[in-house]
C-alpha distance (Angstrom), angle and dihedral (degrees) to the residues before:
residue distance angle dihedral
M1 . . .
Q2 3.80 . .
I3 3.81 121.8 .
L4 3.79 124.7 -176.2
L5 3.80 118.0 -161.4
K6 3.79 123.0 -165.3
S7 3.79 122.1 -165.1
G8 3.75 144.1 -177.8
V9 3.80 86.3 -146.8
T10 3.81 130.4 6.1
I11 3.80 120.2 -160.3
G12 3.77 126.9 -174.3
S13 3.78 98.3 68.0
D14 3.80 123.2 96.1
K15 3.80 87.2 -79.4
P16 3.82 134.3 3.8
M17 3.78 115.9 -83.8
R18 3.79 126.6 -150.5
N19 3.81 121.6 -140.3
A20 3.78 93.0 -1.4
N21 3.79 130.7 168.6
V22 3.80 120.8 -142.0
G23 3.79 120.5 -164.7
I24 3.81 122.5 -160.7
E25 3.78 124.3 -172.4
D26 3.81 126.6 177.0
G27 3.78 90.5 -10.5
I28 3.82 96.0 -53.7
I29 3.80 128.6 104.0
K30 3.80 104.9 -116.0
G31 3.78 101.3 174.4
V32 3.81 142.4 16.6
S33 3.79 117.8 -179.7
T34 3.78 146.0 133.8
K35 3.81 85.8 -128.5
E36 3.79 129.8 69.1
L37 3.81 111.7 -74.3
E38 3.77 116.4 -119.0
G39 3.79 112.0 -125.1
F40 3.81 94.4 22.3
E41 3.80 98.1 86.7
Y42 3.82 92.0 115.7
P43 3.82 108.1 27.0
D44 3.80 122.7 178.4
L45 3.80 89.0 -124.4
E46 3.79 130.8 19.1
V47 3.80 120.2 -172.5
G48 3.79 138.6 163.1
G49 3.76 135.5 46.9
K50 3.77 143.9 -163.4
N51 3.81 95.6 -57.2
R52 3.79 93.7 50.2
L53 3.77 128.7 107.9
V54 3.81 112.0 -152.0
S55 3.80 116.2 -157.0
P56 3.79 139.2 161.3
A57 3.80 111.2 -91.6
M58 3.79 111.1 -100.5
V59 3.79 128.8 -110.2
V60 3.81 121.6 -142.6
M61 3.80 124.1 -158.4
N62 3.80 128.2 -153.6
S63 3.78 107.0 5.9
F64 3.80 130.9 161.3
L65 3.78 102.5 -141.6
Y66 3.80 95.6 171.2
L67 3.82 90.4 63.6
Y68 3.80 94.6 48.2
P69 3.86 97.6 109.5
F70 3.82 90.3 52.0
R71 3.79 100.0 41.1
Y72 3.83 95.4 115.9
R73 3.79 93.7 53.2
V74 3.79 94.6 42.0
F75 3.81 91.1 50.1
T76 3.82 93.1 50.2
G77 3.80 93.5 44.2
K78 3.81 94.9 -113.2
L79 3.79 92.3 120.1
N80 3.80 128.5 38.3
P81 3.83 108.5 -134.5
Q82 3.80 90.1 -147.0
K83 3.80 88.2 61.1
V84 3.79 89.1 55.6
I85 3.79 91.4 50.2
D86 3.80 92.6 48.6
L87 3.80 93.6 51.5
M88 3.79 104.5 36.7
S89 3.77 122.9 96.9
S90 3.78 125.8 -144.2
N91 3.81 87.7 -102.6
D92 3.81 89.9 54.6
V93 3.80 90.4 51.9
Y94 3.80 91.2 53.0
Y95 3.79 95.0 53.3
F96 3.80 96.0 39.7
A97 3.81 89.7 51.1
L98 3.80 90.1 46.2
A99 3.81 88.4 58.1
G100 3.80 92.5 49.1
A101 3.79 93.2 48.4
Y102 3.82 90.5 47.4
H103 3.81 88.6 54.7
L104 3.80 93.0 49.9
L105 3.79 93.3 48.0
K106 3.80 89.7 54.3
R107 3.81 88.7 55.3
G108 3.81 94.2 52.5
V109 3.81 102.4 -96.0
G110 3.80 118.6 150.9
T111 3.82 101.6 174.4
V112 3.81 129.4 32.0
V113 3.81 131.7 -172.6
F114 3.80 113.6 -152.9
S115 3.79 141.4 171.2
G116 3.79 135.5 -167.8
P117 3.81 138.1 87.6
H118 3.81 124.7 -29.1
L119 3.79 94.3 20.4
D120 3.77 92.8 175.0
L121 3.80 92.7 59.1
T122 3.79 91.6 43.0
A123 3.80 89.5 53.5
R124 3.80 90.1 50.3
A125 3.80 90.5 52.2
V126 3.81 91.6 49.2
S127 3.80 91.1 48.4
E128 3.80 90.7 48.7
V129 3.81 89.8 58.3
G130 3.80 90.0 49.2
I131 3.80 101.5 -109.3
R132 3.81 122.0 126.8
P133 3.84 110.0 -110.2
V134 3.80 126.7 -142.4
L135 3.81 112.8 -172.1
A136 3.82 118.7 -146.9
V137 3.82 111.5 -161.1
T138 3.81 110.7 -147.5
V139 3.80 118.9 -125.3
D140 3.80 106.9 -164.6
G141 3.80 103.6 146.5
E142 3.81 92.5 -103.7
N143 3.78 108.1 70.5
D144 3.80 130.7 65.5
W145 3.77 90.4 -109.5
E146 3.79 96.3 165.4
K147 3.80 92.4 59.9
E148 3.81 92.0 44.8
F149 3.79 91.5 48.2
S150 3.81 93.3 49.0
T151 3.80 92.6 49.0
L152 3.79 95.2 47.5
Y153 3.80 94.1 40.8
N154 3.81 91.1 56.0
R155 3.80 90.9 46.4
W156 3.80 102.7 43.7
S157 3.80 107.7 24.7
S158 3.76 131.1 73.3
G159 3.76 137.7 179.8
D160 3.78 90.0 -92.3
E161 3.79 99.3 46.1
N162 3.79 134.7 17.9
R163 3.79 114.1 -149.7
V164 3.81 100.2 172.5
I165 3.80 124.7 77.9
L166 3.82 136.2 156.7
R167 3.80 132.6 -103.6
L168 3.80 111.0 -152.5
C169 3.81 115.0 -150.9
D170 3.82 100.3 152.8
Q171 3.80 123.9 77.5
E172 3.81 92.2 -156.1
S173 3.80 92.1 58.6
V174 3.82 97.1 54.8
R175 3.80 96.9 106.4
D176 3.82 95.5 45.7
V177 3.80 93.0 47.7
L178 3.80 93.4 47.9
D179 3.80 89.6 51.3
V180 3.82 89.6 55.5
S181 3.81 89.6 48.5
R182 3.80 90.0 55.4
N183 3.78 95.8 44.1
Y184 3.80 96.6 46.5
H185 3.82 97.9 29.9
I186 3.78 91.0 -127.5
Q187 3.78 134.5 145.0
V188 3.81 124.3 -107.0
L189 3.80 123.2 -151.4
V190 3.81 107.4 -148.6
D191 3.80 119.2 -153.9
R192 3.79 120.3 -126.7
D193 3.81 92.9 -108.4
V194 3.81 95.0 54.8
D195 3.81 112.0 90.0
L196 3.81 117.7 -151.7
S197 3.81 96.1 -179.7
N198 3.81 92.8 114.6
A199 3.80 98.2 32.8
D200 3.79 125.5 110.9
L201 3.80 103.6 -122.0
T202 3.81 95.9 178.0
G203 3.79 110.2 137.6
T204 3.81 93.9 4.1
Q205 3.79 133.0 114.5
V206 3.80 107.1 -141.8
I207 3.80 126.6 173.8
G208 3.79 114.0 -166.0
L209 3.79 114.9 -146.5
G210 3.79 113.0 -137.0
G211 3.78 139.6 43.0
G212 3.78 136.4 -99.0
S213 3.80 94.3 -34.9
R214 3.82 95.9 73.2
K215 3.81 113.4 118.9
D216 3.79 91.1 -141.3
L217 3.80 95.9 48.2
N218 3.80 94.3 122.6
K219 3.81 91.1 49.8
L220 3.79 91.3 51.0
A221 3.80 91.3 47.5
N222 3.81 89.2 59.9
S223 3.80 103.3 31.9
G224 3.79 108.7 16.9
S225 3.78 143.7 13.7
L226 3.78 141.6 -105.9
S227 3.80 135.4 -119.8
W228 3.78 119.1 -171.7
T229 3.79 143.8 -177.0
P230 3.83 108.3 -143.1
S231 3.83 92.5 -156.1
F232 3.80 90.3 61.6
E233 3.79 101.7 36.4
V234 3.77 135.1 86.0
S235 3.78 119.1 -169.8
N236 3.80 132.1 171.1
F237 3.80 93.1 -154.2
P238 3.82 137.4 43.2
L239 3.80 116.5 -90.5
S240 3.79 97.1 -147.7
K241 3.80 96.6 115.4
Y242 3.82 90.9 57.7
K243 3.81 93.4 55.9
P244 3.82 91.1 -144.2
S245 3.76 124.1 -159.6
L246 3.81 122.0 -136.5
S247 3.81 123.6 -98.7
L248 3.78 124.4 -172.7
D249 3.80 100.3 -168.5
L250 3.84 100.7 174.9
T251 3.79 102.3 -45.4
P252 3.82 114.2 167.8
S253 3.80 93.0 -118.9
F254 3.83 92.8 44.8
D255 3.78 84.4 -159.4
P256 3.81 124.1 134.4
L257 3.80 92.8 -161.1
F258 3.82 90.7 54.7
E259 3.80 88.9 52.7
L260 3.80 90.5 50.7
K261 3.80 89.3 52.6
L262 3.79 89.8 55.8
A263 3.79 92.3 47.3
V264 3.79 90.7 55.4
T265 3.81 100.1 39.4
R266 3.80 91.0 49.0
L267 3.81 87.5 53.7
L268 3.79 92.8 -122.7
L269 3.80 94.2 122.8
V270 3.79 133.1 11.8
P271 3.83 115.3 -121.2
E272 3.80 96.4 -96.6
E273 3.81 90.9 48.6
A274 3.80 91.2 48.9
F275 3.80 88.9 51.7
N276 3.82 90.0 50.3
S277 3.80 91.5 50.5
A278 3.80 89.6 62.1
T279 3.80 94.7 42.2
L280 3.81 127.9 16.2
W281 3.82 99.1 19.1
G282 3.79 93.0 47.7
Y283 3.79 94.6 48.8
S284 3.80 90.3 45.6
Q285 3.82 90.8 54.9
L286 3.81 88.6 54.0
G287 3.79 90.4 52.0
R288 3.78 93.8 -110.4
Q289 3.77 101.3 137.1
K290 3.81 95.8 171.6
Y291 3.80 95.8 54.1
G292 3.78 134.1 81.8
K293 3.80 100.5 41.2
I294 3.78 135.5 82.2
E295 3.77 100.0 -130.5
V296 3.78 135.4 118.9
G297 3.80 111.0 -77.6
Y298 3.81 95.8 24.7
I299 3.81 124.2 119.2
G300 3.80 113.3 -90.9
D301 3.82 99.3 -115.0
I302 3.80 103.5 140.7
S303 3.81 140.5 156.5
I304 3.80 123.4 -156.3
F305 3.80 119.9 -157.2
E306 3.78 123.2 -165.7
L307 3.81 107.3 -143.7
N308 3.77 97.3 -179.6
E309 3.81 107.7 125.9
P310 3.81 139.3 10.5
P311 2.96 131.4 -38.1
A312 3.82 86.6 24.8
F313 3.79 93.3 48.0
P314 2.98 148.4 155.5
L315 3.78 118.0 19.6
D316 3.80 97.0 -149.8
S317 3.78 111.2 -167.0
L318 3.82 90.8 -160.4
T319 3.81 92.7 55.0
P320 3.82 104.8 28.9
Y321 3.81 95.8 150.9
E322 3.80 90.4 53.4
S323 3.81 89.2 46.8
M324 3.79 90.2 57.8
I325 3.81 97.8 40.7
F326 3.80 101.8 41.5
S327 3.80 105.0 32.1
I328 3.79 115.0 90.1
G329 3.75 94.3 -121.2
Y330 3.79 134.0 146.2
P331 3.79 121.2 -155.7
E332 3.76 117.0 -96.3
T333 3.81 92.8 -159.0
V334 3.80 134.3 13.9
I335 3.79 121.6 -167.9
V336 3.81 121.4 -166.5
N337 3.78 120.4 -172.6
G338 3.78 89.9 -13.4
D339 3.81 95.7 -53.0
A340 3.80 125.1 108.6
V341 3.81 107.4 -122.2
L342 3.81 96.3 167.0
D343 3.78 124.5 34.2
G344 3.77 131.2 168.2
G345 3.80 87.0 10.2
A346 3.83 92.3 -63.6
P347 3.82 127.7 106.6
I348 3.78 110.8 -114.0
N349 3.81 100.0 -151.9
V350 3.81 99.8 43.3
G351 3.80 121.9 51.6
L352 3.79 142.8 173.4
K353 3.80 92.4 -69.8
E354 3.79 91.1 61.7
I355 3.81 92.2 44.1
E356 3.82 90.1 53.7
R357 3.78 89.4 50.2
I358 3.80 90.2 51.0
R359 3.81 90.7 52.2
D360 3.79 90.6 50.0
K361 3.81 92.1 50.0
V362 3.81 92.2 49.6
N363 3.81 91.1 49.3
E364 3.80 91.4 48.2
F365 3.79 91.5 49.2
E366 3.79 93.6 48.3
G367 3.79 88.1 52.8
T368 3.80 89.1 54.0
V369 3.80 90.2 50.8
R370 3.81 92.1 50.2
D371 3.80 92.0 48.8
M372 3.79 91.1 51.4
E373 3.80 92.2 49.6
K374 3.82 90.8 51.9
N375 3.77 90.6 54.4
């Protein structure tokens, strides 16, 4: 399939480009130029225009999709997340995750890393929406994580692309988890409370969750990487040198662009760095070297924003990163692996029928919670 994208400004190359054309064929970017692209005279799909901002689709680390419908109450302490886990069925998880993935797609996300129960069903929900799933198996000292990892790794990963990693939440399991990272060449998300200061990180791929307050920050700067959630972090110094990726955790907004706003306004990253944290730096941490840029040979994961009228206005070619981060814009089109999964602002694979089903499942679940509290 051939897709031709036209933009007022394209970001994600070495420098922003005005009035650029981007050609995608069979999921791969084949051409990027301010001139007409040879071989794309009659594409299967042509989208964009002069008021469009073309950007790589974003990647989000460490999200809890199954809690998405309850994020306000969990954040304010009005609902214990463990209670949700104890009561929800596998069917509940599927529909709650479907809602979370739907939300992320409508913000321009192309890849999401998530943890929690029923990872297989969550991954199926994410795939149904059209986003690329990355499953993070939780290691908390209580579950049989090695069996779960092996099962999911064989099911979801291939020689070309690994989609299963580990999320380390238990200090006592550090050595075992790092051994798996070496043997399988996979990434490990490391919770804020797990200290790697004395760990041997040789041959591992660790991503520390949190900002400048981590005890092992210097170790990660030399032998790992960092993924942060600006809403939850306080730092007295910029984080630019760590090239952090962006995590959402369970923030009330559940919005990567809102988190980028905070990163910039708190002077922790400049706009271009904030943009990179949600694109190139995040994909690089996951070992995806051909993602997160709009260049020939890269995977065709792209979001197109129409910045035509307030509040999504203006499209300023001199400040394109600010235009994307600070304007209140929703993507018009999202392309993942060369396929349009959102067009005209609406997801293609999930419609009103599924949204109604999600509402019904949330209402049913809330009734279960109320009944339990009465008893």
